[in-house]
Backbone bond lengths (Angstrom), bond angles and torsions (degrees), N, CA, C in turn:
res aa  C-N    CA-C-N  psi(-1)  N-CA   C-N-CA  omega(-1)  CA-C   N-CA-C  phi
1 M - - - 1.453 - - 1.528 108.57 -
2 N 1.328 116.60 105.58 1.459 120.65 -179.48 1.519 112.84 -95.23
3 A 1.327 117.01 -22.21 1.460 120.51 -176.90 1.518 110.58 -120.93
4 K 1.324 114.66 137.91 1.457 120.80 177.83 1.527 107.85 -153.37
5 P 1.340 116.14 67.15 1.466 118.75 -174.10 1.525 112.71 -63.30
6 A 1.322 114.61 145.66 1.463 120.47 179.27 1.525 110.25 -68.23
7 P 1.347 117.53 137.36 1.462 120.95 176.28 1.529 110.34 -82.35
8 T 1.323 116.21 71.02 1.463 120.98 -174.15 1.523 111.73 -68.76
9 D 1.330 116.49 150.88 1.466 122.02 176.34 1.525 111.25 -74.86
10 I 1.335 115.29 -28.87 1.465 122.73 -178.87 1.524 106.44 -131.93
11 D 1.314 117.29 143.85 1.462 120.22 -179.84 1.518 111.40 -60.72
12 I 1.338 115.45 133.76 1.459 122.45 172.62 1.521 107.27 -130.02
13 H 1.305 117.26 171.50 1.459 120.90 -177.39 1.524 109.59 -58.99
14 E 1.331 115.35 138.64 1.468 120.34 -175.80 1.528 112.49 -62.29
15 L 1.325 118.21 -27.74 1.464 119.87 178.10 1.528 110.59 -64.03
16 I 1.333 115.97 -40.62 1.466 120.80 -179.52 1.525 110.24 -75.70
17 A 1.317 117.08 -44.33 1.468 120.61 -179.88 1.520 111.58 -65.16
18 G 1.313 116.60 -31.57 1.465 120.25 -176.46 1.508 115.39 -83.61
19 R 1.341 116.95 -16.58 1.458 119.69 -179.65 1.520 110.00 -69.11
20 W 1.318 116.95 127.96 1.456 120.35 175.62 1.522 108.31 -146.27
21 S 1.317 117.20 -180.00 1.467 122.31 -172.50 1.524 111.13 -117.22
22 P 1.328 116.87 81.33 1.466 119.56 -178.82 1.524 112.81 -72.82
23 R 1.323 114.84 160.36 1.465 121.80 177.37 1.525 112.17 -116.04
24 A 1.317 117.07 -7.32 1.472 120.89 -179.22 1.521 108.93 -98.57
25 Y 1.330 115.66 116.03 1.458 122.51 -178.02 1.518 110.22 -124.41
26 S 1.321 115.05 149.46 1.465 119.76 171.26 1.529 107.70 -91.56
27 T 1.316 116.58 170.07 1.466 121.29 178.61 1.527 111.79 -87.35
28 E 1.336 117.23 -0.33 1.468 120.54 -178.11 1.526 110.48 -60.37
29 P 1.329 118.18 128.67 1.467 120.11 179.51 1.525 111.79 -63.49
30 V 1.310 115.99 155.52 1.460 121.86 172.88 1.519 107.20 -92.51
31 G 1.324 116.58 129.35 1.459 120.75 -179.31 1.519 112.26 -65.12
32 R 1.309 116.34 149.39 1.462 120.49 -179.52 1.530 111.21 -62.31
33 A 1.328 117.12 -35.99 1.464 119.33 179.29 1.526 110.47 -62.15
34 Q 1.331 117.09 -39.93 1.464 120.23 177.75 1.528 111.27 -66.72
35 L 1.320 116.56 -40.63 1.470 118.80 177.33 1.524 110.69 -63.26
36 H 1.323 117.01 -41.69 1.463 119.39 176.77 1.526 110.27 -58.92
37 Q 1.323 117.49 -39.02 1.460 120.46 179.62 1.525 112.07 -64.70
38 V 1.328 117.81 -44.39 1.474 118.40 -178.46 1.526 110.61 -67.53
39 F 1.328 116.96 -35.12 1.468 118.98 179.01 1.524 111.69 -75.04
40 E 1.335 117.10 -31.73 1.464 119.77 175.54 1.527 110.31 -65.98
41 A 1.333 116.42 -37.33 1.472 119.43 176.45 1.525 110.21 -62.02
42 A 1.326 117.18 -43.26 1.467 120.56 177.70 1.527 110.88 -63.60
43 R 1.306 115.78 -38.13 1.463 121.08 -178.86 1.524 112.05 -57.06
44 W 1.346 116.86 -34.28 1.456 121.07 -175.68 1.521 113.22 -96.71
45 A 1.307 117.43 17.32 1.468 120.28 174.55 1.533 109.19 -68.27
46 P 1.325 117.11 153.73 1.462 119.21 177.43 1.518 111.29 -70.54
47 S 1.333 115.67 150.16 1.463 118.61 175.15 1.522 110.00 -152.14
48 S 1.326 115.16 143.63 1.456 121.72 -178.67 1.525 110.27 -60.91
49 S 1.322 115.88 129.95 1.470 122.62 -179.11 1.524 112.62 53.45
50 N 1.310 115.97 21.85 1.474 122.79 180.00 1.532 111.92 55.43
51 Q 1.342 116.16 34.90 1.472 120.07 -179.08 1.534 112.40 -71.19
52 Q 1.339 117.16 -29.16 1.465 122.12 179.52 1.548 111.35 49.18
53 P 1.331 117.14 62.94 1.466 120.30 -173.11 1.518 114.97 -76.59
54 W 1.336 118.20 -11.74 1.460 119.40 -176.21 1.521 110.97 -67.59
55 R 1.313 114.10 141.86 1.465 123.10 172.75 1.528 105.36 -132.59
56 L 1.305 116.41 113.46 1.461 122.41 -176.15 1.524 108.17 -105.61
57 I 1.318 116.14 129.15 1.465 120.78 -179.20 1.517 107.97 -112.62
58 A 1.326 116.18 114.70 1.464 122.00 -176.61 1.522 110.97 -93.13
59 F 1.319 114.55 138.83 1.470 121.90 176.11 1.521 107.77 -126.77
60 D 1.330 115.56 101.74 1.458 122.61 -177.85 1.530 107.46 -99.29
61 R 1.306 116.03 111.85 1.464 122.14 -176.07 1.530 111.50 -54.22
62 Q 1.339 116.80 -36.79 1.457 120.99 -176.26 1.530 112.03 -71.72
63 R 1.324 117.36 -29.97 1.467 120.69 -175.92 1.518 113.29 -93.88
64 D 1.340 117.58 -31.40 1.466 120.10 -178.30 1.533 107.95 -151.24
65 E 1.318 115.34 84.28 1.475 121.99 -177.06 1.525 111.70 -59.51
66 A 1.331 117.13 -38.87 1.472 120.31 -176.73 1.533 111.00 -65.67
67 A 1.323 117.21 -46.18 1.467 120.04 179.20 1.524 109.89 -65.48
68 F 1.340 117.61 -41.93 1.453 120.67 177.39 1.527 109.80 -57.42
69 Q 1.312 117.35 -45.06 1.466 120.69 -177.24 1.525 111.41 -64.40
70 R 1.328 117.02 -37.63 1.466 119.69 177.91 1.530 110.85 -64.12
71 A 1.330 116.18 -39.74 1.467 119.22 176.60 1.530 110.47 -67.85
72 F 1.331 116.18 -45.01 1.460 121.73 178.90 1.528 110.67 -56.78
73 D 1.309 117.28 -40.29 1.470 121.97 -177.59 1.523 112.58 -62.89
74 T 1.340 118.29 -19.98 1.467 120.39 179.02 1.527 112.19 -84.20
75 L 1.345 117.37 -11.94 1.469 120.14 177.92 1.526 110.25 -67.28
76 M 1.319 116.48 146.68 1.458 120.70 174.11 1.529 108.80 -65.41
77 P 1.330 117.65 150.98 1.471 120.02 -176.76 1.523 114.34 -51.58
78 G 1.321 117.50 -39.12 1.463 119.70 179.53 1.518 112.41 -62.48
79 N 1.323 116.79 -34.65 1.461 120.39 177.61 1.524 111.79 -80.08
80 Q 1.327 116.88 -32.48 1.470 119.46 176.32 1.525 110.43 -60.70
81 K 1.334 115.74 -33.90 1.465 120.66 -175.04 1.528 111.95 -58.90
82 W 1.329 117.46 -41.27 1.464 118.88 -177.69 1.526 113.80 -99.99
83 N 1.330 117.40 -4.15 1.464 120.61 179.25 1.526 113.41 -93.89
84 G 1.320 117.18 8.94 1.459 120.21 -176.72 1.518 114.92 -58.71
85 N 1.338 117.47 -31.86 1.465 121.27 -179.27 1.527 113.52 -96.61
86 V 1.308 117.52 -11.56 1.465 121.15 -172.55 1.528 110.60 -59.49
87 P 1.342 117.76 129.37 1.461 119.48 -178.57 1.524 114.99 -85.63
88 V 1.349 117.46 -22.98 1.463 120.22 -176.04 1.528 109.52 -137.84
89 L 1.313 115.10 132.74 1.458 122.10 168.78 1.523 107.60 -115.89
90 V 1.313 116.34 143.89 1.462 121.53 176.83 1.517 107.65 -129.41
91 C 1.325 115.88 124.82 1.466 119.19 174.84 1.522 108.10 -93.54
92 V 1.317 115.18 128.49 1.465 122.41 -179.20 1.524 107.98 -98.77
93 T 1.322 115.80 119.46 1.461 120.76 -179.98 1.522 109.37 -130.53
94 A 1.334 115.48 164.26 1.462 120.91 -179.43 1.515 110.23 -134.10
95 A 1.323 115.82 130.45 1.464 120.95 171.81 1.528 106.94 -73.60
96 T 1.312 117.56 120.97 1.466 120.46 -171.39 1.521 113.61 -90.21
97 L 1.325 117.58 -3.41 1.461 121.47 179.20 1.518 110.16 -114.78
98 T 1.332 116.45 145.84 1.458 121.14 175.60 1.528 109.33 -76.03
99 A 1.322 115.59 175.88 1.465 120.80 177.47 1.528 111.02 -61.05
100 K 1.329 117.39 -23.44 1.473 121.92 177.91 1.520 112.36 -87.17
101 G 1.337 117.10 -0.85 1.455 120.46 -179.77 1.513 113.92 83.89
102 E 1.320 117.03 12.57 1.462 121.34 178.88 1.525 109.42 -95.62
103 P 1.349 117.97 156.52 1.459 119.58 178.87 1.526 111.65 -60.47
104 N 1.303 116.32 132.58 1.461 122.08 175.85 1.526 107.17 -94.36
105 R 1.315 116.52 101.18 1.464 121.40 -173.91 1.525 113.12 -71.22
106 T 1.317 118.28 -14.35 1.462 120.43 179.67 1.530 111.94 -109.36
107 A 1.304 117.66 13.57 1.470 120.32 -175.84 1.524 112.55 -58.32
108 A 1.327 116.63 -47.60 1.464 119.45 -178.71 1.526 111.23 -68.59
109 Y 1.334 117.09 -38.03 1.462 121.20 178.49 1.527 110.11 -62.06
110 D 1.321 116.60 -49.45 1.459 120.97 -178.96 1.524 111.41 -63.84
111 T 1.316 116.23 -39.35 1.458 120.21 -179.81 1.521 110.61 -67.12
112 G 1.333 116.91 -36.46 1.457 120.00 174.74 1.517 111.70 -61.64
113 A 1.333 116.70 -38.21 1.460 120.44 177.47 1.526 110.30 -63.88
114 A 1.328 116.69 -40.29 1.469 120.30 178.68 1.525 110.78 -65.69
115 A 1.327 116.56 -40.31 1.468 120.32 178.63 1.521 110.59 -64.68
116 M 1.329 117.45 -40.36 1.464 120.02 178.50 1.520 110.53 -64.86
117 A 1.330 117.57 -40.89 1.466 120.54 176.86 1.524 110.12 -60.43
118 L 1.326 116.38 -40.75 1.464 121.36 179.25 1.521 111.54 -61.41
119 V 1.331 117.54 -48.89 1.467 119.13 -175.91 1.524 111.52 -72.52
120 L 1.327 117.79 -31.77 1.464 118.94 175.98 1.526 111.05 -67.05
121 Q 1.331 116.53 -40.08 1.464 119.41 177.38 1.523 110.32 -65.52
122 A 1.319 116.92 -40.43 1.471 119.87 177.03 1.523 109.75 -59.31
123 H 1.333 116.91 -45.29 1.463 120.61 179.41 1.529 110.77 -62.33
124 A 1.335 116.68 -41.41 1.463 120.93 179.87 1.529 111.13 -61.38
125 L 1.324 116.80 -28.87 1.468 121.86 179.15 1.528 112.55 -85.75
126 G 1.337 116.66 -0.64 1.454 120.03 -178.45 1.515 113.39 84.05
127 L 1.326 117.05 10.68 1.462 121.52 177.87 1.525 110.14 -89.10
128 A 1.318 115.25 161.18 1.457 122.05 173.62 1.525 108.09 -98.35
129 A 1.317 116.52 139.48 1.467 121.42 176.38 1.517 108.33 -140.62
130 H 1.320 116.03 130.27 1.466 121.35 -177.10 1.528 107.72 -132.02
131 Q 1.331 115.47 117.85 1.462 120.81 179.77 1.524 109.73 -87.62
132 M 1.322 115.92 139.92 1.464 121.23 -175.09 1.521 111.39 -131.89
133 G 1.321 114.67 139.68 1.457 120.83 169.50 1.516 111.15 -101.14
134 G 1.321 116.82 -11.78 1.459 122.21 -174.14 1.513 113.74 -84.99
135 F 1.327 114.96 78.47 1.470 120.85 173.31 1.518 107.87 -154.76
136 D 1.319 115.97 162.52 1.460 122.20 -175.29 1.529 108.81 -87.93
137 R 1.312 116.56 101.08 1.462 121.12 -176.43 1.522 112.12 -66.00
138 D 1.325 116.97 -37.29 1.466 119.46 178.95 1.524 110.55 -64.90
139 A 1.334 116.43 -42.59 1.464 119.99 178.31 1.520 110.40 -64.98
140 F 1.328 116.95 -38.65 1.459 120.00 178.86 1.529 110.44 -65.61
141 R 1.323 116.54 -44.05 1.467 120.60 179.28 1.519 110.43 -58.29
142 Q 1.325 116.24 -43.89 1.468 120.39 -179.26 1.530 111.19 -69.25
143 A 1.321 116.91 -42.75 1.463 120.37 -176.69 1.517 112.65 -64.41
144 F 1.348 116.85 -31.18 1.465 119.75 -174.84 1.527 113.40 -119.72
145 S 1.343 116.57 14.30 1.477 121.90 174.82 1.532 111.70 52.52
146 I 1.329 116.02 50.89 1.459 120.95 179.92 1.530 108.76 -78.79
147 P 1.329 118.26 128.50 1.474 120.05 -179.48 1.527 112.29 -59.21
148 E 1.312 116.21 152.81 1.458 121.66 -176.49 1.523 112.90 -66.42
149 D 1.333 117.69 -24.78 1.464 119.21 -179.47 1.532 112.44 -87.24
150 V 1.309 116.32 12.73 1.461 121.65 175.87 1.521 108.28 -109.87
151 Q 1.337 116.18 125.59 1.464 121.31 178.05 1.524 109.20 -87.01
152 I 1.319 116.48 127.76 1.463 121.89 177.89 1.524 107.00 -92.75
153 I 1.328 116.76 116.01 1.457 120.63 -167.40 1.525 113.93 -103.91
154 A 1.312 117.80 -51.73 1.469 119.99 -171.94 1.521 110.37 -155.89
155 M 1.319 114.69 166.37 1.457 122.28 172.00 1.524 106.46 -121.19
156 V 1.323 116.50 140.50 1.461 121.43 -179.78 1.524 108.78 -122.64
157 A 1.321 116.32 126.12 1.462 121.89 171.99 1.522 107.61 -88.99
158 I 1.336 116.81 132.81 1.463 121.62 178.34 1.524 108.50 -130.57
159 G 1.309 116.41 133.13 1.456 119.90 178.34 1.515 111.66 -176.87
160 H 1.309 115.45 -168.49 1.460 121.87 176.93 1.528 109.04 -91.50
161 H 1.317 115.76 146.82 1.458 120.60 179.33 1.526 110.06 -58.93
162 G 1.329 114.99 142.05 1.458 121.18 178.71 1.518 111.55 -116.44
163 D 1.302 115.04 -169.53 1.463 123.15 -176.87 1.523 109.20 -92.05
164 A 1.328 116.85 110.99 1.463 121.27 -177.22 1.525 112.11 -62.89
165 S 1.327 118.01 -23.60 1.462 119.99 -179.82 1.527 111.80 -68.63
166 Q 1.335 117.09 -12.77 1.466 120.95 178.09 1.533 112.11 -84.48
167 L 1.326 117.18 -10.09 1.462 121.25 177.00 1.523 109.56 -77.59
168 D 1.342 116.39 159.96 1.465 117.76 176.04 1.528 108.78 -69.26
169 E 1.323 116.12 168.75 1.468 121.52 -171.69 1.522 113.02 -58.50
170 A 1.332 116.54 -42.46 1.464 119.67 -178.38 1.528 110.73 -65.06
171 L 1.331 116.97 -41.39 1.458 119.92 179.37 1.519 111.68 -70.83
172 Q 1.336 117.41 -33.19 1.462 120.05 175.60 1.525 110.02 -61.33
173 E 1.329 116.45 -40.68 1.463 120.02 178.92 1.520 111.19 -63.85
174 R 1.332 116.13 -41.68 1.462 119.60 178.85 1.522 111.13 -66.62
175 E 1.331 116.00 -36.74 1.461 120.39 179.61 1.528 111.16 -65.28
176 A 1.324 116.80 -36.68 1.464 121.66 -177.15 1.529 113.36 -89.28
177 A 1.324 117.59 -12.47 1.465 120.95 -176.05 1.527 110.94 -62.34
178 P 1.315 117.10 146.69 1.465 120.28 178.16 1.526 111.05 -61.69
179 R 1.308 115.69 147.85 1.464 120.90 175.04 1.523 108.25 -79.91
180 V 1.314 117.05 134.39 1.474 120.78 -178.81 1.522 109.72 -134.72
181 R 1.307 115.16 151.44 1.451 123.11 174.26 1.520 108.48 -141.94
182 K 1.326 116.26 156.92 1.458 120.72 173.45 1.520 108.88 -62.98
183 A 1.322 116.33 156.35 1.460 121.04 176.70 1.524 109.25 -62.92
184 L 1.325 116.65 148.40 1.461 121.99 -177.28 1.524 111.82 -53.30
185 G 1.323 117.15 -41.35 1.456 120.63 -178.15 1.523 114.38 -66.74
186 E 1.331 116.89 -14.25 1.467 120.06 177.25 1.516 112.30 -83.74
187 T 1.312 117.24 -19.97 1.464 119.82 -175.82 1.524 113.19 -120.84
188 V 1.326 117.12 -10.96 1.466 120.77 178.10 1.521 108.06 -123.42
189 Y 1.322 115.01 121.36 1.459 121.13 179.64 1.528 109.04 -107.71
190 E 1.338 114.75 162.28 1.455 118.97 179.06 1.511 110.26 -137.63
191 G 1.326 115.86 120.49 1.453 121.81 173.89 1.507 116.09 81.00
192 A 1.326 117.74 -22.89 1.465 121.13 -178.94 1.529 108.58 -164.05
193 W 1.317 115.30 158.74 1.453 120.50 177.96 1.536 110.22 -61.11
194 S 1.307 116.26 132.53 1.462 124.42 177.25 1.529 114.55 69.24
195 R 1.309 118.43 7.76 1.464 120.28 173.49 1.528 106.24 -90.87
196 A 1.322 116.00 107.77 1.457 121.22 -171.67 1.513 112.69 -61.25
197 F 1.320 115.57 137.24 1.458 121.56 171.43 1.516 108.45 -68.22
198 E 1.328 116.69 132.52 1.461 121.20 -179.66 1.530 110.31 -118.57
């Protein structure tokens, strides 16, 4: 299953509606040119005062199996189960201090924008990208000597779509389940807190 468009209430751009988080990956490597494209998309994300706080750490199984395995080992068991074929993992981190050494209050916001640009570009290239919060950040920090002033935010699996029938039964059900979101009025307010946007 390569396509799973969102059942939006109102038409939105097909790139955004089509982006989803698959768990079925093939073992086919991701080409370096494609990786350069997804990282270039992240590079041009907006950022407050052009601080560009995101720091993305790529782990390409084909180029450095040992480093990839160390990153993979920090994933929670449930995520390890479906990441067995994934060729590339990317850890999304944010430098939390400005160039002046002051707290960057928009670091996580800007880094999220860069991550979204990355996954949209991956989708535009026909790749699968799945963002994960389920990994051991402390273990990752220790394994890769991440400085304390860097926030470790997420891990992203990137690869080619695989055969969902190869997943276990529970994951197959999740892969086939309808995409759902809260109603717009539950997450967008207008004029006051909890006053639903209409």
